[in-house]
C-alpha positions as CSV (number, residue, x, y, z in Angstrom):
1,M,-84.2,-0.3,1.4
2,M,-82.1,-1.4,4.3
3,G,-83.7,-2.8,7.4
4,L,-84.3,-0.6,10.4
5,G,-82.8,-3.2,12.7
6,I,-85.9,-3.5,14.9
7,S,-87.0,-6.9,16.1
8,N,-90.7,-7.9,15.9
9,A,-91.1,-7.6,19.6
10,E,-89.7,-4.1,19.6
11,R,-92.0,-3.0,16.8
12,F,-95.0,-3.5,19.1
13,S,-93.6,-1.6,22.1
14,L,-91.6,1.1,20.4
15,T,-92.8,4.6,21.2
16,V,-90.0,6.9,19.8
17,L,-88.2,6.4,16.5
18,D,-85.5,8.8,15.3
19,L,-84.3,8.3,11.7
20,R,-83.1,11.8,11.0
21,G,-80.6,12.3,8.2
22,M,-80.4,8.6,7.2
23,G,-80.9,9.2,3.4
24,L,-84.2,7.3,3.5
25,T,-86.6,7.4,0.5
26,S,-89.1,5.0,1.9
27,L,-90.1,3.0,5.0
28,P,-91.0,-0.7,5.2
29,F,-94.7,-1.2,5.3
30,A,-94.2,-3.3,8.4
31,I,-93.7,0.0,10.4
32,R,-97.5,0.0,10.6
33,N,-97.1,-2.8,13.2
34,A,-95.6,-0.3,15.6
35,V,-98.9,0.4,17.2
36,S,-97.4,2.1,20.2
37,L,-95.2,4.5,18.2
38,R,-96.0,8.1,19.4
39,H,-93.1,10.1,18.0
40,I,-91.2,9.6,14.7
41,D,-88.5,11.9,13.3
42,L,-87.9,11.4,9.6
43,S,-86.3,14.9,9.1
44,Y,-83.6,15.5,6.5
45,N,-84.1,12.3,4.5
46,A,-85.1,12.1,0.8
47,F,-88.9,11.4,1.0
48,L,-90.9,12.7,-2.0
49,S,-94.2,12.1,-0.2
50,V,-95.4,11.0,3.2
51,P,-94.8,7.2,3.6
52,S,-98.3,5.6,3.5
53,A,-97.5,3.3,6.4
54,L,-97.5,6.3,8.7
55,F,-101.2,6.8,8.1
56,M,-101.8,3.5,9.9
57,L,-100.1,4.3,13.2
58,P,-103.0,4.7,15.7
59,A,-100.9,6.3,18.6
60,L,-98.8,8.8,16.5
61,V,-98.6,12.2,18.2
62,T,-95.6,13.8,16.6
63,L,-94.4,13.4,13.0
64,A,-91.3,15.4,11.9
65,L,-90.7,15.5,8.1
66,D,-88.6,18.7,7.9
67,G,-86.0,18.9,5.2
68,N,-87.2,16.3,2.7
69,A,-88.5,16.8,-0.8
70,I,-92.2,16.4,-0.1
71,S,-94.5,18.1,-2.5
72,F,-97.9,16.7,-1.4
73,L,-99.2,15.3,1.8
74,F,-102.2,13.1,1.0
75,S,-103.0,10.7,-1.8
76,D,-105.6,8.1,-2.4
77,G,-107.8,9.2,0.4
78,L,-105.3,8.6,3.1
79,V,-105.5,10.7,6.3
80,F,-103.6,10.7,9.5
81,S,-105.1,9.3,12.7
82,C,-106.9,11.7,14.9
83,T,-104.1,11.5,17.6
84,L,-101.6,13.5,15.6
85,E,-100.8,16.7,17.5
86,C,-97.6,18.0,15.9
87,L,-96.8,17.9,12.2
88,K,-93.4,19.4,11.1
89,L,-93.1,20.0,7.4
90,A,-90.6,22.9,7.2
91,Y,-88.1,23.0,4.2
92,N,-90.0,20.8,1.8
93,R,-91.5,21.5,-1.6
94,L,-95.1,22.1,-0.5
95,T,-96.7,25.0,-2.3
96,S,-100.0,24.8,-0.3
97,L,-101.7,22.7,2.3
98,P,-104.4,20.4,1.1
99,D,-108.0,20.6,2.2
100,E,-107.6,17.2,3.8
101,I,-105.5,18.9,6.6
102,T,-108.8,19.6,8.2
103,T,-109.3,15.9,8.9
104,I,-106.7,16.2,11.7
105,S,-107.5,19.7,12.8
106,G,-109.3,18.5,15.8
107,S,-106.2,17.0,17.4
108,L,-103.5,19.0,15.6
109,K,-102.0,21.6,18.0
110,Q,-98.8,22.5,16.0
111,L,-98.2,22.7,12.3
112,I,-94.8,23.8,11.2
113,S,-94.4,24.6,7.5
114,T,-92.1,27.1,5.8
115,E,-91.0,27.6,2.2
116,R,-87.7,26.3,1.1
């Protein structure tokens, strides 16, 4: 995968990342170092599942994954941080929401999911 063009210093202070429509299929695991990242837009890429590094972002509030090819949300016991408030999953291949969605229900204020 190509680099995101973010220096190490920026990774620690970055709060918003917009990677819409870039044809991405994965994210570098180093994205987990973006401990201040609050909003990430990965809409209209080619993800088949939620990148595992996103589960390690302690300040993440908004995650947009609309228009990918995601068919499942969680695997191997991974769950989102309790700070996630908005999860956008419209136009994916989800047929149902997993029971694990309740692990973020305390903080989740908006869940957007529609059928393709």
